[in-house]
DRENTORMI-603122 format. One record per residue (C-alpha): x, y, z; residue in three letters; residue number from 1. Coordinates in steps of 0.02 Angstrom, whole numbers. Layout:
BEGIN
     east    north       up     r     k
        X        Y        Z   Ala   NUM
...
//
This chain:
BEGIN
     east    north       up     r     k
     5675     2498     6522   Met     1
     5681     2654     6400   Asp     2
     5823     2742     6324   Phe     3
     5837     2925     6303   Arg     4
     5892     2972     6126   Val     5
     6036     3118     6101   Glu     6
     6041     3198     5923   Val     7
     6216     3255     5885   Thr     8
     6236     3432     5816   Ala     9
     6300     3363     5655   Arg    10
     6154     3251     5617   Ala    11
     6039     3393     5673   Phe    12
     6108     3487     5552   Asp    13
     6106     3346     5407   Glu    14
     5930     3331     5454   Ile    15
     5889     3512     5429   Asn    16
     5986     3518     5268   Ala    17
     5888     3363     5198   Ile    18
     5720     3438     5258   Ala    19
     5781     3597     5153   Asp    20
     5826     3517     5004   Tyr    21
     5646     3420     5015   Ile    22
     5570     3593     5036   Arg    23
     5668     3660     4886   Gln    24
     5641     3519     4766   Arg    25
     5464     3468     4834   Gly    26
     5368     3564     4938   Ser    27
     5346     3628     5117   Phe    28
     5214     3490     5159   Glu    29
     5330     3350     5097   Ser    30
     5467     3418     5198   Ala    31
     5353     3431     5363   Glu    32
     5301     3258     5332   Lys    33
     5468     3198     5319   Trp    34
     5528     3283     5458   Leu    35
     5376     3206     5567   Ala    36
     5421     3036     5490   Gly    37
     5602     3053     5548   Ile    38
     5556     3123     5716   Glu    39
     5448     2961     5742   Gln    40
     5588     2848     5703   Ser    41
     5698     2931     5810   Leu    42
     5579     2917     5948   Ser    43
     5553     2737     5916   Asn    44
     5739     2697     5958   Leu    45
     5681     2747     6137   Lys    46
     5602     2577     6147   Tyr    47
     5691     2476     6006   Met    48
     5879     2535     5984   Ala    49
     5974     2374     5982   Gly    50
     5853     2280     5842   Ile    51
     5942     2365     5691   His    52
     6093     2289     5600   Pro    53
     6257     2358     5653   Val    54
     6381     2433     5532   Val    55
     6509     2314     5497   Gly    56
     6662     2444     5491   Glu    57
     6614     2500     5667   Ser    58
     6704     2349     5722   Ala    59
     6870     2425     5664   Glu    60
     6836     2562     5802   Val    61
     6795     2463     5938   Gly    62
     6617     2527     5959   Asp    63
     6462     2458     5887   Lys    64
     6373     2575     5778   Phe    65
     6192     2518     5701   Tyr    66
     6106     2575     5552   Ile    67
     5922     2635     5545   Leu    68
     5840     2649     5366   Leu    69
     5703     2793     5371   His    70
     5590     2823     5228   Gly    71
     5543     2745     5064   Ser    72
     5597     2736     4888   Lys    73
     5707     2853     4830   Asn    74
     5696     2955     4995   Arg    75
     5761     2831     5109   Arg    76
     5899     2880     5239   Tyr    77
     6029     2798     5347   Lys    78
     6022     2845     5509   Ile    79
     6183     2802     5614   Phe    80
     6189     2788     5814   Tyr    81
     6272     2687     5951   Trp    82
     6206     2648     6119   Ile    83
     6284     2694     6270   Asp    84
     6206     2555     6393   Thr    85
     6284     2621     6553   Arg    86
     6175     2795     6529   Ser    87
     6036     2706     6423   Arg    88
     6066     2849     6297   Val    89
     6053     2822     6096   Val    90
     6173     2937     6011   His    91
     6112     2977     5836   Val    92
     6281     3026     5755   Met    93
     6245     3041     5564   His    94
     6109     3036     5423   Val    95
     6135     3016     5257   Arg    96
     6049     2972     5078   His    97
     6049     2780     5064   Trp    98
     6130     2791     4892   Ala    99
     6290     2859     4967   Arg   100
     6418     2740     5015   Lys   101
     6428     2684     5197   Ser   102
     6552     2776     5293   Pro   103
     6729     2697     5306   Thr   104
     6796     2642     5474   Ala   105
     6902     2818     5480   Ala   106
     6739     2908     5443   Glu   107
     6645     2814     5594   Ile   108
     6791     2848     5705   Asp   109
     6761     3030     5651   Asp   110
     6582     3014     5719   Leu   111
     6614     2969     5899   Arg   112
     6632     3109     6015   Phe   113
//
């Protein structure tokens, strides 16, 4: 049974900001390619939501947050999400560059609705 994937406004804004940065530093084509790739990664969560690693700090807030790595080399990004198994919805909460520190338990708590 498939999941529905919902991207929060925060994550959507972060994805757009990253695409704008790629567009400014690279090209329109590279930004569009990146957007298409992340769209595919998010779409894959419909079928394979629970296979990614659990963020260790999420245990402190009581919900399992998962992390999906998207991209390659210096353009790799962490996509943080949690799964509502009752409603079969994957909630994409946050996107950040892989080189940034992982969020603390308090930051993860802030990501929740």
